[in-house]
C-alpha positions in Angstrom: 15.1 -107.9 -79.7 15.8 -108.8 -75.9 15.2 -106.2 -73.3 18.0 -105.0 -71.3 17.9 -105.1 -67.5 19.5 -102.7 -65.1 20.4 -103.5 -61.5 20.8 -100.8 -59.1 23.0 -101.5 -55.8 22.7 -99.2 -52.9 25.4 -99.1 -50.3 25.3 -97.4 -47.1 27.6 -94.3 -46.8 30.2 -94.9 -44.1 31.7 -91.3 -44.0 31.1 -88.5 -41.8 27.6 -87.0 -42.2 27.6 -83.4 -43.6 25.3 -80.9 -42.0 23.8 -78.2 -44.2 24.5 -74.7 -43.0 22.0 -71.9 -43.1 22.9 -68.8 -45.1 23.6 -65.6 -43.0 21.3 -62.9 -44.0 22.8 -59.9 -45.8 21.6 -57.4 -43.2 23.6 -59.3 -40.5 26.7 -59.5 -42.7 26.4 -55.8 -43.4 25.6 -54.7 -39.9 28.6 -56.9 -38.5 31.1 -55.6 -40.9 30.1 -51.9 -40.4 30.5 -52.6 -36.6 33.9 -54.0 -37.0 35.0 -51.3 -39.5 33.8 -48.8 -36.7 35.8 -50.7 -34.0 38.9 -50.7 -36.1 38.7 -47.2 -37.1 38.3 -45.9 -33.4 41.2 -48.0 -32.1 43.5 -46.9 -34.8 42.6 -43.3 -34.3 43.0 -43.7 -30.6 46.4 -45.5 -31.0 47.7 -42.5 -33.4 46.3 -39.9 -30.8 48.3 -41.5 -28.1 51.4 -41.6 -30.1 51.0 -38.0 -30.9 50.6 -37.2 -27.5 53.8 -39.2 -26.5 55.7 -37.5 -29.1 54.7 -34.0 -27.9 55.7 -34.9 -24.4 58.9 -36.2 -25.7 59.3 -33.1 -27.7 60.1 -35.3 -30.8 59.2 -33.0 -33.8 59.9 -35.4 -36.6 57.7 -38.2 -35.1 55.1 -35.6 -34.4 55.1 -34.4 -38.1 54.9 -38.1 -39.5 52.1 -39.0 -37.1 50.2 -35.7 -37.8 50.1 -36.9 -41.5 48.7 -40.2 -40.6 46.2 -38.5 -38.4 44.8 -36.3 -41.1 43.3 -39.4 -42.8 40.9 -39.7 -39.7 39.7 -36.1 -39.5 37.9 -34.5 -42.3 35.0 -31.9 -42.3 
């Protein structure tokens, strides 16, 4: 029985080299998410407060009632 021979040919890769990325730690992901959530919360609350104040200044009762319902989600005790 004759032995089989295997020949390997290596070719240089001509494409763009990929760089391995480090995984971001869970604590950093969580804290950044919490900070972004807090920023969005305060910004949205401030926008609704400004709109409520504008509705009061313009004496627009319907808009004030609608905005007050939306604002109730931001205050709870």
